[in-house]
N, C-alpha and C positions, 0 to 999 in steps of 0.2 A: 341120257345126255350127260356129258362130261361137264362137271362144274369146275370152273377156274377160280382160283382165290382173287380177291379184288386187290388191285394194285394200291399201295399206299405211298405217300409222298415221305421224303426223308425226315421231315420234320415230325410226322405222325409216328413213324418207326421209332425215332429217338425218344419221343415221349412215351411209347408204350413198352419201351425197354430200358431199365435201369442201367444196363452195361452200355448200351448205345449213348444214352444220356449223358454217362459220366465221361466216356470217350469224347463225345462232343464238347463238353465242358472243358476238358483238359486240352483240347486242340485249340479252343478259343483263347484259353489262358496263356497257352505257350505262345501263340501269335501275338497276344497283347504285350506279353513281356519282351518280345523282339521289337515291336514298335516303340515299347518304353525306352529300350536302350539305343535305338537306331541314331539318335543324334550324337551319341558318343562314339560311334564306330565310324572311321574314315570312310569317305564315300566310294572310294575305289575298291573297298572290301565289301560293301554291303550286298552286292549281287551274288556273291559266293558263300553266303551265310543263310541258313534256314532255321527255323524254330524246330526244336526236336521233342522228346518226349519229358514229361515230368514225373519224378518219382519221389515223392514226399517233398523233402526241402532240396532236392538235387533237380537241376535242369540241365538238358543237353541241348547244345547247339551243334548242328551239322554243317561242317565246312567242306568246301570244294577241294581245298589242297592243303598240303603242309605249311606252306608260306602264310596262308591266312590264319591257320592254327597257331603258328608261332607268334605272330602279331597279337592275336586275341589272348594267347596265354599272359602276355604283358599286361593287358587291360582287364584281367578277370577280377582282381580286387576292386577296382573302381565300379565294373558293370554290377558286381554283387552288391555293393554298398548302395548303388543307385537303385536297384530294384527294391531293396530292404526299405529305403527311404520312401519309395513310392508305394510300400504296403505289401509286398510280396514276401512270403516266408522262403528265402533262397540262402542256404548256407553254402552250396558250391554250385559251380556251373562247370559241366563236362563238355569236352570237345571230342566230336567224332569226325574223323576225316572220311568223307565219302569216296569209296573206291569205285572204280569203273563198273565193277559188277553190281554195285549198289544203286546205281543210277537207273 
């Protein structure tokens, strides 16, 4: 008789693996940061911005095109300041334009 491994929920898997638990934590933190700055971003830009990876005190936003990136570059100092006031250790926000092959 072939024995199949029992399936586990995503929550169980993350609890059993420190690496997955950390990845889940970073993903939730990145999403929370985007929510925290959402009120500062013009409504017409919001749909073209996604939360990206966190690397220490640097955070990345993934943007749909160069026009959104250009507008956000102007806003970076205020976005960074807002996050620091909210308690996040953010020294810089990087922008990555998502290319068609990244989608």
